[in-house]
N, C-alpha and C positions, 0 to 999 in steps of 0.2 A: 503495498500500500504506499509505505513512504516512499518508495522506489519510483512509483507510478505518478506520484506526486510530485516529486522532483522533475521527473523528464517532463513533465506537463509546465511547472515552474520556470524550466529553463529559458524557454522562448520569451516567457514575459521579462524575465530578468534582463536579457537580452535587448529585449526591447526597452526597458526601464534604463540601461545606460545607455543607450542611443539617445533616447528623449529626454531622458534627464540630463542623463543625463551625461572635444578634443581639442604652440603658443596659444593666448588667450584670443577670443573673437573680438572685434571692434565694431562698436557699434558705427551704423553708416553718418558718415558727415562728422565725425567728432572724435576727440581723442579718448579712449578707454583706460581705466585704471585696474589693472593687472592686482591680483590676489596678493602678489610681493609687494605693491603700492608703487609700482613704476607705471610709465605713461607709456603708451604705442600709439602710432599713427595708424589712423583709420583703413579699414579693408581697402584694398585696391592701391596703396600706397608702398614704397618701399619696408618690406619688415625686417627686424634682426631675426635671424635662426633662432628658434626654440629649441630647447635641449628636450630629448625624447623622454616620455613621461610615459611609466611603466603602467601596464594595464590594472594593478592593484592601487595603484594612485588613483584610480578612477572610481574606485567602490565609495559610496555614499559613506559621509563618516557621521558618526551620532551626533545629532541635534541638525545636523546639517540640512538646509533647505532643497529642494529639487532645483530650483532658481541657481541656486550656487554651485550645485553638481552640473548640470547644464553647462554654465559659464566656462568651469574645468574643462568638460568634454569637448565643448566648442573650440577651445583653446589648444588644446591636445589636436583634435582633428585638423584645422587650420594649419598646426605646424606639420604635422606628418604629411598630409597630404600636398603640402606647398603650394597653396591657393595661389594663382595669379592673379593680376589685376583685371585680366581679362574673365577671368570666371567670378570677378567678385559681387556681380549683379546676382550670378544663381546662388553662390555663397550665403549672401546677404538674406536673401529669401529662404533658404535651408535654416540658417540659423534663429531667423526669426520664429518660424514655426516651432524650432527646439524650443526657445523663450517662451512662447505662448502657451504651449505644451505643459511646461513645465510650471509655470505661474499657476494653470488652473489645474495639476496636480497638485499643489502646496495650498490651494484652495479646498480641495479636496479633502485631504490628509487634515487640516486645521479643523473642519467642519466633524470630522470623523472623533476627532482627539477631544473636542467640546462636547461630543456627545457619547463618548465611549464609557463613562462612567455609570450612565443611566441606561444604555443598550440592553436589550434582552439578546439572548443567542440569535434569535430570528432578525433582531435589527442588526446586529453586527454583523450576520451572514449578507443582509442584503445591502450594508454599508459597502463591505468587500467586494460584493457584486458590483456596486456603482461604480469601484474604483477600478476594477477589472476591466469595465465597460467604457470607462474614460480611456483607460490605457490603450484599448484596441482602437477607438476613435483617432486618439492623438497618431496612431502608427498610422491610419489611413490619412492622415492630412500631411504626414511626414514623408511618405513613399513618393508621392509625386514631386514633392521639393526636391528630395535627394536625387530622384530620377532626372531629372531636370540638369542639377548639379553634378552628376555622375555622367552625364553625356557629353558634357564640356569638358572633363578629364583625359588626360594625357594617357598613354598605356599604361606607363611607369606608375602614376597617379592609380589608375585603376587597380592594377595589380596589388598595389599599397592598400587601398579601402576595402578589397575582396581580403587580402591577407588581415588586416584589423578585424575584420567583421568576423571571420572564420576563427580566429583566435580568440574574440570576446564570446564567442558561443561555444569553444572547447573548455575554455576557462569556467564560464558560467555552470556548464555539465559538469565540471569537475567538483566545483564548490557546493553543488547540488548533492551530487554524489556522498562527499564527505559529511555533509549535513544528515544526511540519511541512514547514513551509518553509527554517528553519535548516537 
């Protein structure tokens, strides 16, 4: 039973990692402040190389909002994919969908947290179902934005993206299998 649940949960975790939550993304038309407190130029301008961020660093930290996780994820993806100025419009659209999705998830999580103490078991299951339904809707919004971006990527960028997504899937599966054996 635990293994079956872990297998079903793995795609959701992968989705959450993408939605949630890869250098730091720059808002369109203004400077951005990275978590390190430094500023960077807007998307589409010359950017410094960003050190490789490990996949485990993309895990949601205790108490971290989805919006913060997504900003880290956007930054990691931007840096590892080496997004060019010619790809900035598609990138900005993709990143904005990720941000919008994260904001909505934070709202739903907050609503759940406020009601959790008074929830019945049925209320709890319904609340969880609402979260999973929202995740599915968010992915449906994210796919076309990513598809548009992906179509502009060079062969090397596509190869990098494909490897990153495969590795996230494998890592999520391994974490779930480890959790199921505890």
